[in-house]
MIDOSE-1310 file (N, C-alpha, C; in nm, 2 decimals, decimal comma, always signed):
residues 261
xxxx	-1,75/-0,80/-4,92/-1,69/-0,93/-4,93/-1,68/-0,99/-4,79; -1,71/-1,12/-4,78/-1,70/-1,19/-4,66/-1,56/-1,20/-4,61; -1,54/-1,18/-4,48/-1,40/-1,19/-4,42/-1,38/-1,32/-4,36; -1,34/-1,42/-4,45/-1,33/-1,56/-4,40/-1,22/-1,57/-4,31
xxxx	-1,24/-1,65/-4,20/-1,14/-1,67/-4,10/-1,08/-1,81/-4,10; -1,12/-1,89/-4,19/-1,06/-2,02/-4,21/-0,94/-2,01/-4,30; -0,84/-2,09/-4,27/-0,71/-2,07/-4,33/-0,70/-2,10/-4,48; -0,78/-2,19/-4,53/-0,76/-2,22/-4,67/-0,90/-2,22/-4,74
xxxx	-0,89/-2,22/-4,88/-1,02/-2,22/-4,95/-1,07/-2,36/-4,95; -1,19/-2,38/-4,90/-1,24/-2,52/-4,89/-1,38/-2,52/-4,94; -1,43/-2,64/-4,97/-1,56/-2,66/-5,02/-1,66/-2,62/-4,91; -1,63/-2,65/-4,78/-1,72/-2,61/-4,68/-1,74/-2,46/-4,68
xxxx	-1,64/-2,38/-4,70/-1,66/-2,23/-4,70/-1,75/-2,19/-4,82; -1,73/-2,25/-4,93/-1,81/-2,22/-5,05/-1,96/-2,25/-5,02; -1,98/-2,37/-4,96/-2,12/-2,41/-4,93/-2,18/-2,31/-4,83; -2,10/-2,27/-4,73/-2,15/-2,18/-4,63/-2,19/-2,05/-4,69
xxxx	-2,11/-2,00/-4,78/-2,14/-1,87/-4,85/-2,26/-1,89/-4,93; -2,28/-2,00/-5,00/-2,40/-2,03/-5,08/-2,52/-2,02/-4,99; -2,51/-2,07/-4,87/-2,63/-2,07/-4,79/-2,66/-1,94/-4,73; -2,55/-1,87/-4,67/-2,57/-1,74/-4,60/-2,62/-1,63/-4,70
xxxx	-2,56/-1,63/-4,82/-2,60/-1,52/-4,91/-2,69/-1,56/-5,02; -2,73/-1,69/-5,02/-2,82/-1,74/-5,12/-2,94/-1,81/-5,07; -2,93/-1,95/-5,08/-3,05/-2,03/-5,05/-3,10/-2,02/-4,91; -3,01/-1,99/-4,82/-3,05/-1,99/-4,68/-3,12/-1,86/-4,63
xxxx	-3,10/-1,75/-4,71/-3,16/-1,62/-4,66/-3,31/-1,63/-4,65; -3,36/-1,59/-4,54/-3,50/-1,59/-4,51/-3,56/-1,73/-4,48; -3,47/-1,82/-4,44/-3,52/-1,96/-4,40/-3,63/-1,94/-4,29; -3,75/-2,00/-4,32/-3,86/-1,98/-4,22/-3,84/-2,07/-4,10
xxxx	-3,86/-2,01/-3,98/-3,85/-2,08/-3,85/-3,97/-2,05/-3,77; -4,04/-2,16/-3,73/-4,14/-2,15/-3,63/-4,08/-2,16/-3,49; -4,08/-2,05/-3,42/-4,02/-2,05/-3,28/-4,13/-2,06/-3,18; -4,13/-2,17/-3,10/-4,23/-2,20/-3,00/-4,17/-2,17/-2,86
xxxx	-4,21/-2,07/-2,79/-4,16/-2,03/-2,66/-4,19/-2,14/-2,56; -4,12/-2,14/-2,45/-4,15/-2,24/-2,34/-4,28/-2,19/-2,27; -4,35/-2,29/-2,22/-4,48/-2,26/-2,15/-4,45/-2,18/-2,02; -4,34/-2,21/-1,96/-4,31/-2,14/-1,83/-4,16/-2,14/-1,81
xxxx	-4,11/-2,04/-1,74/-3,97/-2,04/-1,70/-3,97/-2,10/-1,55; -3,92/-2,22/-1,54/-3,91/-2,28/-1,41/-3,79/-2,22/-1,33; -3,81/-2,19/-1,20/-3,71/-2,13/-1,12/-3,69/-2,21/-1,00; -3,57/-2,25/-0,97/-3,53/-2,33/-0,86/-3,42/-2,28/-0,78
xxxx	-3,43/-2,29/-0,65/-3,32/-2,26/-0,56/-3,25/-2,39/-0,51; -3,13/-2,41/-0,56/-3,07/-2,54/-0,53/-2,98/-2,54/-0,40; -2,98/-2,43/-0,33/-2,90/-2,42/-0,21/-2,96/-2,50/-0,10; -2,88/-2,56/-0,02/-2,93/-2,64/+0,09/-3,00/-2,56/+0,20
xxxx	-3,11/-2,61/+0,25/-3,18/-2,55/+0,35/-3,14/-2,61/+0,49; -3,16/-2,54/+0,59/-3,12/-2,58/+0,73/-3,25/-2,57/+0,82; -3,28/-2,68/+0,89/-3,39/-2,67/+0,99/-3,52/-2,64/+0,92; -3,57/-2,73/+0,83/-3,70/-2,70/+0,76/-3,79/-2,82/+0,76
xxxx	-3,92/-2,80/+0,75/-4,02/-2,90/+0,73/-4,02/-2,95/+0,59; -4,01/-3,08/+0,57/-4,00/-3,13/+0,43/-4,12/-3,09/+0,35; -4,24/-3,08/+0,41/-4,36/-3,04/+0,34/-4,35/-2,90/+0,28; -4,27/-2,81/+0,34/-4,26/-2,67/+0,30/-4,13/-2,65/+0,23
xxxx	-4,06/-2,75/+0,19/-3,93/-2,73/+0,14/-3,92/-2,65/+0,01; -4,01/-2,68/-0,08/-4,01/-2,61/-0,21/-4,03/-2,46/-0,19; -4,14/-2,43/-0,11/-4,17/-2,29/-0,09/-4,06/-2,21/-0,01; -4,01/-2,28/+0,09/-3,91/-2,21/+0,17/-3,78/-2,20/+0,09
xxxx	-3,75/-2,29/+0,00/-3,63/-2,28/-0,08/-3,64/-2,16/-0,17; -3,75/-2,15/-0,24/-3,76/-2,03/-0,33/-3,75/-1,90/-0,26; -3,82/-1,89/-0,15/-3,83/-1,76/-0,08/-3,70/-1,73/+0,01; -3,61/-1,83/+0,01/-3,48/-1,81/+0,08/-3,37/-1,78/-0,02
xxxx	-3,41/-1,78/-0,15/-3,31/-1,75/-0,25/-3,27/-1,60/-0,24; -3,15/-1,57/-0,29/-3,10/-1,43/-0,28/-3,15/-1,35/-0,40; -3,17/-1,42/-0,52/-3,20/-1,34/-0,64/-3,33/-1,39/-0,70; -3,36/-1,52/-0,70/-3,47/-1,56/-0,78/-3,61/-1,51/-0,74
xxxx	-3,63/-1,49/-0,61/-3,76/-1,45/-0,56/-3,79/-1,30/-0,60; -3,69/-1,23/-0,64/-3,71/-1,09/-0,69/-3,71/-1,07/-0,84; -3,69/-1,18/-0,91/-3,69/-1,18/-1,06/-3,83/-1,19/-1,12; -3,86/-1,11/-1,21/-3,98/-1,13/-1,29/-3,96/-1,23/-1,40
xxxx	-4,03/-1,34/-1,39/-4,01/-1,44/-1,50/-4,06/-1,39/-1,63; -4,16/-1,31/-1,63/-4,22/-1,25/-1,76/-4,12/-1,15/-1,82; -4,05/-1,07/-1,74/-3,95/-0,98/-1,79/-3,83/-1,05/-1,85; -3,79/-1,16/-1,77/-3,67/-1,24/-1,82/-3,70/-1,30/-1,95
xxxx	-3,82/-1,36/-1,97/-3,86/-1,43/-2,09/-3,88/-1,33/-2,20; -3,93/-1,21/-2,17/-3,95/-1,11/-2,28/-3,81/-1,06/-2,33; -3,72/-1,04/-2,24/-3,58/-1,00/-2,29/-3,52/-1,11/-2,37; -3,54/-1,24/-2,33/-3,48/-1,35/-2,40/-3,54/-1,36/-2,54
xxxx	-3,67/-1,36/-2,55/-3,74/-1,38/-2,68/-3,71/-1,27/-2,77; -3,72/-1,15/-2,72/-3,69/-1,03/-2,81/-3,55/-1,04/-2,87; -3,45/-1,08/-2,78/-3,31/-1,09/-2,83/-3,30/-1,20/-2,93; -3,36/-1,31/-2,90/-3,36/-1,43/-2,99/-3,41/-1,39/-3,13
xxxx	-3,53/-1,33/-3,14/-3,59/-1,29/-3,26/-3,50/-1,19/-3,34; -3,45/-1,09/-3,27/-3,37/-0,98/-3,33/-3,24/-1,04/-3,39; -3,18/-1,13/-3,31/-3,05/-1,19/-3,36/-3,08/-1,29/-3,48; -3,19/-1,36/-3,47/-3,22/-1,45/-3,58/-3,25/-1,38/-3,71
xxxx	-3,32/-1,27/-3,70/-3,34/-1,18/-3,82/-3,21/-1,13/-3,87; -3,12/-1,09/-3,78/-2,99/-1,03/-3,83/-2,91/-1,14/-3,90; -2,93/-1,27/-3,86/-2,85/-1,37/-3,92/-2,91/-1,42/-4,05; -3,03/-1,37/-4,08/-3,10/-1,41/-4,21/-3,21/-1,50/-4,20
xxxx	-3,26/-1,53/-4,08/-3,37/-1,62/-4,06/-3,50/-1,54/-4,06; -3,61/-1,61/-4,10/-3,74/-1,54/-4,09/-3,82/-1,61/-3,98; -3,85/-1,54/-3,87/-3,91/-1,60/-3,76/-4,06/-1,58/-3,76; -4,13/-1,70/-3,73/-4,27/-1,70/-3,71/-4,30/-1,74/-3,56
xxxx	-4,40/-1,69/-3,50/-4,45/-1,73/-3,37/-4,58/-1,81/-3,38; -4,62/-1,88/-3,28/-4,73/-1,97/-3,29/-4,86/-1,90/-3,34; -4,88/-1,78/-3,31/-5,01/-1,71/-3,36/-5,00/-1,69/-3,51; -4,88/-1,71/-3,57/-4,86/-1,69/-3,72/-4,86/-1,83/-3,79
xxxx	-4,91/-1,93/-3,73/-4,90/-2,07/-3,78/-4,95/-2,08/-3,92; -5,07/-2,02/-3,95/-5,12/-2,03/-4,08/-5,03/-1,98/-4,19; -4,96/-1,86/-4,16/-4,87/-1,81/-4,25/-4,75/-1,90/-4,27; -4,70/-1,95/-4,16/-4,59/-2,04/-4,16/-4,62/-2,17/-4,25
xxxx	-4,74/-2,22/-4,23/-4,77/-2,34/-4,31/-4,77/-2,32/-4,46; -4,80/-2,20/-4,50/-4,80/-2,16/-4,64/-4,66/-2,15/-4,70; -4,56/-2,15/-4,62/-4,42/-2,14/-4,67/-4,39/-2,26/-4,75; -4,34/-2,24/-4,87/-4,30/-2,35/-4,96/-4,15/-2,38/-4,95
xxxx	-4,08/-2,29/-4,88/-3,93/-2,31/-4,87/-3,90/-2,42/-4,76; -3,78/-2,46/-4,76/-3,74/-2,55/-4,65/-3,74/-2,48/-4,52; -3,82/-2,53/-4,43/-3,85/-2,46/-4,30/-3,83/-2,55/-4,18; -3,81/-2,49/-4,06/-3,78/-2,56/-3,94/-3,87/-2,52/-3,83
xxxx	-3,90/-2,61/-3,74/-3,97/-2,58/-3,61/-3,87/-2,58/-3,50; -3,86/-2,48/-3,42/-3,77/-2,47/-3,31/-3,86/-2,45/-3,18; -3,87/-2,56/-3,11/-3,95/-2,56/-2,99/-3,86/-2,55/-2,87; -3,88/-2,45/-2,78/-3,80/-2,45/-2,66/-3,88/-2,53/-2,56
xxxx	-3,84/-2,66/-2,54/-3,92/-2,75/-2,47/-3,92/-2,73/-2,32; -3,81/-2,68/-2,27/-3,80/-2,66/-2,12/-3,69/-2,56/-2,10; -3,71/-2,47/-2,00/-3,62/-2,37/-1,96/-3,62/-2,35/-1,81; -3,50/-2,37/-1,75/-3,49/-2,36/-1,60/-3,38/-2,26/-1,56
xxxx	-3,42/-2,17/-1,47/-3,33/-2,08/-1,41/-3,31/-2,12/-1,27; -3,19/-2,16/-1,23/-3,17/-2,21/-1,10/-3,06/-2,12/-1,03; -3,07/-2,11/-0,90/-2,97/-2,04/-0,81/-2,90/-2,14/-0,73; -2,77/-2,12/-0,72/-2,68/-2,22/-0,65/-2,56/-2,14/-0,60
xxxx	-2,48/-2,22/-0,52/-2,35/-2,16/-0,47/-2,24/-2,20/-0,56; -2,14/-2,12/-0,56/-2,01/-2,15/-0,63/-1,90/-2,12/-0,53; -1,79/-2,20/-0,54/-1,68/-2,19/-0,45/-1,55/-2,17/-0,53; -1,48/-2,06/-0,49/-1,35/-2,04/-0,55/-1,25/-2,08/-0,45
xxxx	-1,14/-2,15/-0,49/-1,04/-2,20/-0,40/-0,91/-2,11/-0,42; -0,87/-2,05/-0,32/-0,75/-1,96/-0,32/-0,64/-2,02/-0,23; -0,52/-2,02/-0,29/-0,41/-2,08/-0,21/-0,33/-1,97/-0,14; -0,32/-1,96/-0,01/-0,24/-1,87/+0,06/-0,13/-1,94/+0,13
xxxx	-0,04/-1,86/+0,19/+0,08/-1,91/+0,26/+0,09/-1,85/+0,40; +0,11/-1,93/+0,50/+0,13/-1,88/+0,64/+0,23/-1,97/+0,70; +0,34/-1,91/+0,76/+0,44/-1,98/+0,82/+0,50/-2,09/+0,73; +0,52/-2,04/+0,61/+0,57/-2,12/+0,50/+0,49/-2,25/+0,47
xxxx	+0,37/-2,25/+0,51/+0,28/-2,36/+0,48/+0,17/-2,31/+0,39; +0,13/-2,39/+0,29/+0,02/-2,35/+0,20/-0,11/-2,38/+0,26; -0,20/-2,29/+0,25/-0,34/-2,30/+0,31/-0,44/-2,27/+0,20; -0,54/-2,36/+0,19/-0,64/-2,33/+0,09/-0,76/-2,26/+0,16
xxxx	-0,79/-2,14/+0,09/-0,91/-2,06/+0,14/-1,02/-2,08/+0,04; -1,14/-2,10/+0,10/-1,26/-2,12/+0,01/-1,34/-1,99/+0,02; -1,38/-1,94/-0,09/-1,46/-1,82/-0,10/-1,59/-1,85/-0,17; -1,70/-1,83/-0,10/-1,83/-1,87/-0,15/-1,90/-1,75/-0,21
xxxx	-1,98/-1,78/-0,32/-2,05/-1,68/-0,38/-2,18/-1,74/-0,44; -2,26/-1,66/-0,51/-2,38/-1,71/-0,57/-2,37/-1,71/-0,73; -2,45/-1,81/-0,79/-2,45/-1,81/-0,93/-2,59/-1,85/-0,97; -2,63/-1,80/-1,10/-2,75/-1,84/-1,16/-2,72/-1,91/-1,29
xxxx	-2,79/-2,03/-1,30/-2,77/-2,11/-1,42/-2,89/-2,12/-1,50; -2,88/-2,10/-1,63/-2,99/-2,11/-1,73/-2,97/-2,24/-1,80; -3,06/-2,34/-1,79/-3,05/-2,46/-1,86/-3,17/-2,47/-1,96; -3,14/-2,50/-2,08/-3,25/-2,49/-2,19/-3,24/-2,62/-2,28
xxxx	-3,36/-2,67/-2,30/-3,38/-2,79/-2,39/-3,45/-2,74/-2,51; -3,41/-2,78/-2,63/-3,47/-2,75/-2,76/-3,51/-2,88/-2,83; -3,62/-2,87/-2,90/-3,66/-2,98/-2,99/-3,68/-2,92/-3,13; -3,59/-2,96/-3,22/-3,58/-2,90/-3,35/-3,61/-3,00/-3,46
xxxx	-3,70/-2,96/-3,55/-3,73/-3,05/-3,66/-3,76/-2,98/-3,79; -3,76/-3,05/-3,90/-3,80/-2,99/-4,03/-3,95/-2,97/-4,03; -4,00/-2,88/-4,10/-4,15/-2,85/-4,09/-4,24/-2,97/-4,12; -4,21/-3,05/-4,21/-4,30/-3,16/-4,25/-4,25/-3,29/-4,19
xxxx	-4,17/-3,29/-4,09/-4,12/-3,41/-4,04/-4,19/-3,44/-3,90; -4,21/-3,57/-3,88/-4,27/-3,61/-3,75/-4,17/-3,64/-3,64; -4,04/-3,64/-3,68/-3,93/-3,67/-3,59/-3,86/-3,54/-3,56; -3,79/-3,53/-3,45/-3,72/-3,42/-3,41/-3,59/-3,46/-3,34
xxxx	-3,50/-3,36/-3,32/-3,37/-3,38/-3,25/-3,38/-3,29/-3,13; -3,32/-3,34/-3,02/-3,32/-3,27/-2,89/-3,18/-3,21/-2,86; -3,17/-3,09/-2,83/-3,05/-3,02/-2,80/-3,05/-2,95/-2,66; -2,94/-2,93/-2,60/-2,93/-2,88/-2,47/-2,82/-2,77/-2,46
xxxx	-2,84/-2,67/-2,38/-2,74/-2,57/-2,35/-2,75/-2,52/-2,21; -2,64/-2,49/-2,15/-2,63/-2,44/-2,01/-2,53/-2,33/-2,00; -2,56/-2,22/-1,94/-2,47/-2,11/-1,92/-2,50/-2,05/-1,78; -2,41/-1,98/-1,72/-2,43/-1,92/-1,59/-2,36/-1,79/-1,58
xxxx	-2,41/-1,71/-1,48/-2,35/-1,59/-1,43/-2,33/-1,60/-1,28; -2,24/-1,53/-1,23/-2,21/-1,54/-1,09/-2,17/-1,40/-1,03; -2,17/-1,39/-0,90/-2,12/-1,28/-0,83/-1,97/-1,26/-0,88; -1,93/-1,14/-0,88/-1,79/-1,11/-0,93/-1,69/-1,11/-0,81
xxxx	-1,58/-1,17/-0,83/-1,47/-1,18/-0,73/-1,36/-1,09/-0,78; -1,32/-1,00/-0,70/-1,20/-0,91/-0,74/-1,11/-0,91/-0,62; -0,98/-0,94/-0,64/-0,88/-0,94/-0,53/-0,74/-0,94/-0,58; -0,65/-0,93/-0,48/-0,51/-0,94/-0,51/-0,43/-1,01/-0,40
xxxx	-0,32/-1,07/-0,43/-0,24/-1,13/-0,33/-0,14/-1,03/-0,27; -0,12/-1,03/-0,14/-0,03/-0,94/-0,07/+0,06/-1,03/+0,02; +0,19/-0,98/+0,02/+0,29/-1,05/+0,10/+0,34/-0,96/+0,22; +0,33/-1,02/+0,34/+0,38/-0,94/+0,46/+0,53/-0,93/+0,45
xxxx	+0,58/-0,81/+0,46/+0,73/-0,79/+0,44/+0,81/-0,85/+0,56; +0,74/-0,87/+0,68/+0,82/-0,92/+0,79/+0,81/-1,08/+0,80; +0,69/-1,13/+0,78/+0,67/-1,28/+0,80/+0,68/-1,35/+0,67; +0,67/-1,28/+0,56/+0,66/-1,33/+0,42/+0,54/-1,41/+0,39
xxxx	+0,44/-1,40/+0,48/+0,31/-1,47/+0,46/+0,24/-1,41/+0,34; +0,17/-1,49/+0,26/+0,10/-1,44/+0,15/-0,05/-1,46/+0,17; -0,13/-1,35/+0,16/-0,27/-1,36/+0,18/-0,34/-1,29/+0,06; -0,47/-1,33/+0,05/-0,55/-1,28/-0,06/-0,66/-1,19/-0,01
xxxx	-0,65/-1,06/-0,05/-0,75/-0,96/-0,01/-0,85/-0,94/-0,12; -0,98/-0,96/-0,09/-1,07/-0,97/-0,20/-1,20/-0,90/-0,16; -1,28/-0,87/-0,26/-1,42/-0,82/-0,25/-1,51/-0,90/-0,34; -1,63/-0,92/-0,30/-1,73/-0,98/-0,38/-1,84/-0,88/-0,42
xxxx	-1,86/-0,87/-0,55/-1,97/-0,78/-0,59/-2,09/-0,86/-0,64; -2,20/-0,84/-0,56/-2,32/-0,91/-0,59/-2,38/-0,88/-0,73; -2,44/-0,98/-0,78/-2,52/-0,96/-0,91/-2,63/-0,86/-0,88; -2,66/-0,77/-0,98/-2,77/-0,68/-0,96/-2,88/-0,73/-1,06
xxxx	-3,00/-0,68/-1,03/-3,12/-0,72/-1,11/-3,10/-0,70/-1,26; -3,04/-0,59/-1,29/-3,02/-0,56/-1,43/-2,92/-0,66/-1,50; -2,83/-0,71/-1,42/-2,73/-0,81/-1,47/-2,81/-0,93/-1,51; -2,91/-0,97/-1,44/-2,98/-1,09/-1,47/-3,07/-1,08/-1,59
xxxx	-3,13/-0,96/-1,61/-3,21/-0,94/-1,73/-3,12/-0,92/-1,85; -3,00/-0,87/-1,83/-2,90/-0,86/-1,94/-2,85/-1,00/-1,98; -2,84/-1,09/-1,88/-2,81/-1,23/-1,90/-2,92/-1,30/-1,99; -3,04/-1,27/-1,97/-3,15/-1,32/-2,05/-3,13/-1,27/-2,19
xxxx	-3,10/-1,15/-2,21/-3,08/-1,09/-2,35/-2,96/-1,16/-2,42; -2,85/-1,18/-2,35/-2,74/-1,25/-2,40/-2,77/-1,39/-2,44; -2,85/-1,46/-2,36/-2,88/-1,60/-2,39/-2,97/-1,61/-2,51; -3,06/-1,51/-2,52/-3,15/-1,51/-2,64/-3,06/-1,50/-2,77
xxxx	-2,97/-1,41/-2,77/-2,88/-1,39/-2,88/-2,79/-1,51/-2,91; -2,74/-1,57/-2,80/-2,66/-1,69/-2,81/-2,73/-1,81/-2,87; -2,85/-1,83/-2,82/-2,93/-1,95/-2,87/-2,98/-1,93/-3,02; -3,01/-1,80/-3,05/-3,04/-1,78/-3,19/-2,92/-1,81/-3,28
xxxx	-2,81/-1,77/-3,24/-2,68/-1,79/-3,32/-2,66/-1,94/-3,33; -2,68/-2,02/-3,22/-2,67/-2,16/-3,22/-2,76/-2,23/-3,32; -2,89/-2,18/-3,32/-2,99/-2,23/-3,42/-2,94/-2,21/-3,56; -2,90/-2,09/-3,59/-2,85/-2,06/-3,73/-2,73/-2,15/-3,76
xxxx	-2,64/-2,16/-3,67/-2,52/-2,25/-3,70/-2,56/-2,39/-3,72; -2,66/-2,44/-3,65/-2,71/-2,58/-3,67/-2,77/-2,60/-3,81; -2,85/-2,50/-3,85/-2,91/-2,51/-3,98/-2,80/-2,50/-4,09; -2,71/-2,41/-4,07/-2,60/-2,39/-4,16/-2,51/-2,51/-4,18
xxxx	-2,47/-2,57/-4,07/-2,39/-2,69/-4,07/-2,47/-2,81/-4,13; -2,60/-2,82/-4,10/-2,68/-2,92/-4,16/-2,68/-2,91/-4,32; -2,69/-2,79/-4,36/-2,69/-2,77/-4,51/-2,56/-2,81/-4,57; -2,45/-2,77/-4,50/-2,31/-2,80/-4,56/-2,29/-2,95/-4,56
xxxx	-2,33/-3,02/-4,45/-2,31/-3,16/-4,43/-2,39/-3,24/-4,54; -2,51/-3,19/-4,56/-2,60/-3,26/-4,66/-2,55/-3,24/-4,80; -2,47/-3,14/-4,83/-2,42/-3,11/-4,96/-2,27/-3,15/-4,98; -2,21/-3,21/-4,88/-2,08/-3,26/-4,89/-2,08/-3,41/-4,94
xxxx	-1,99/-3,44/-5,02/-1,97/-3,58/-5,06/-1,93/-3,66/-4,94; -1,97/-3,78/-4,91/-1,93/-3,86/-4,79/-1,78/-3,87/-4,78; -1,71/-3,87/-4,88/-1,56/-3,87/-4,87/-1,50/-3,75/-4,81; -1,58/-3,64/-4,82/-1,53/-3,51/-4,77/-1,56/-3,48/-4,62
xxxx	-1,63/-3,57/-4,56/-1,68/-3,55/-4,43/-1,59/-3,59/-4,32; -1,48/-3,65/-4,35/-1,39/-3,71/-4,25/-1,33/-3,61/-4,15; -1,29/-3,50/-4,20/-1,22/-3,40/-4,11/-1,31/-3,27/-4,10; -1,44/-3,29/-4,09/-1,53/-3,18/-4,09/-1,52/-3,10/-3,96
xxxx	-1,52/-2,97/-3,97/-1,52/-2,88/-3,85/-1,65/-2,81/-3,84; -1,72/-2,82/-3,73/-1,84/-2,75/-3,71/-1,82/-2,60/-3,72; -1,90/-2,52/-3,79/-1,87/-2,38/-3,83/-1,97/-2,29/-3,75; -1,92/-2,17/-3,73/-2,00/-2,06/-3,67/-2,01/-1,94/-3,77
xxxx	-2,13/-1,89/-3,78/-2,14/-1,77/-3,86/-2,15/-1,65/-3,77; -2,05/-1,55/-3,79/-2,05/-1,43/-3,71/-2,12/-1,32/-3,80; -2,25/-1,30/-3,77/-2,33/-1,21/-3,85/-2,28/-1,07/-3,84; -2,22/-1,03/-3,73/-2,18/-0,89/-3,72/-2,07/-0,86/-3,81
xxxx	-1,97/-0,95/-3,83/-1,86/-0,93/-3,92/-1,87/-1,01/-4,05; -1,99/-1,07/-4,07/-2,01/-1,15/-4,19/-1,89/-1,25/-4,22; -1,86/-1,32/-4,11/-1,74/-1,41/-4,13/-1,78/-1,55/-4,08; -1,70/-1,65/-4,13/-1,72/-1,79/-4,09/-1,60/-1,83/-4,01
xxxx	-1,63/-1,89/-3,90/-1,52/-1,93/-3,80/-1,55/-2,07/-3,76; -1,44/-2,14/-3,71/-1,46/-2,27/-3,65/-1,53/-2,24/-3,51; -1,64/-2,31/-3,49/-1,72/-2,28/-3,37/-1,65/-2,32/-3,24; -1,66/-2,23/-3,14/-1,61/-2,26/-3,01/-1,71/-2,33/-2,92
xxxx	-1,84/-2,29/-2,95/-1,95/-2,34/-2,87/-2,07/-2,37/-2,96; -2,15/-2,46/-2,91/-2,27/-2,50/-2,99/-2,36/-2,58/-2,90; -2,48/-2,61/-2,95/-2,57/-2,70/-2,87/-2,51/-2,83/-2,85; -2,55/-2,90/-2,74/-2,52/-3,04/-2,71/-2,63/-3,12/-2,75
xxxx	-2,61/-3,22/-2,84/-2,71/-3,30/-2,89/-2,74/-3,41/-2,79; -2,87/-3,44/-2,76/-2,91/-3,54/-2,67/-2,98/-3,65/-2,74; -2,99/-3,77/-2,68/-3,06/-3,88/-2,74/-3,21/-3,87/-2,70; -3,30/-3,88/-2,79/-3,44/-3,88/-2,76/-3,48/-4,00/-2,68
x	-3,57/-3,98/-2,58/-3,61/-4,09/-2,50/-3,71/-4,18/-2,57
């Protein structure tokens, strides 16, 4: 039995269950991977020739220059497909186009239009106290940001909707405040733990799982919305399906919908 996490029995829940355990199971999805993973170092360069800026920027990065784009994408795609299957979707890849076109069920095309992995700096502000005056300390670290654009359409439609998502990982900051017993000054003692290569590839896996979940939620909520009477749409909450626990929850995160140019 589904462990519903919404507070009361609603038509939205019934429709969600109808889709998850009935009409939505095995929904065909054509998943089109990005042509390339773009990688950018957004940190400022010092004393450089403008003509060599792009090359110097990449090879002065702390992490990007050592990352295999093919391994990153393989982790991402494998995780996406596995999570999508676990949620009840039936994934096709471009080399399976003929099989996909023979599907008679309501189907979707999910094209990953663009994917960018960028490296940048992040600053944490810590407030210390010396001589009874507050002093702001800035602690610099590194972060990697994955920005992804999706174009999603129904199989037989010439129009599509564009969606965006952005997540990041960063070096880990660990520290504690200490007070000097004599001066009563308060200082922050900390350590920064750099990202490791495996952390970045695990990030790719996590993002593949996250985006597959977002795609399922988008299809689920589209189904519910289309089957709701207009009078019932006023207080609609976007829903998330937790495949692990077979539960429906109000979504905390989802794709950002963009206007097509």
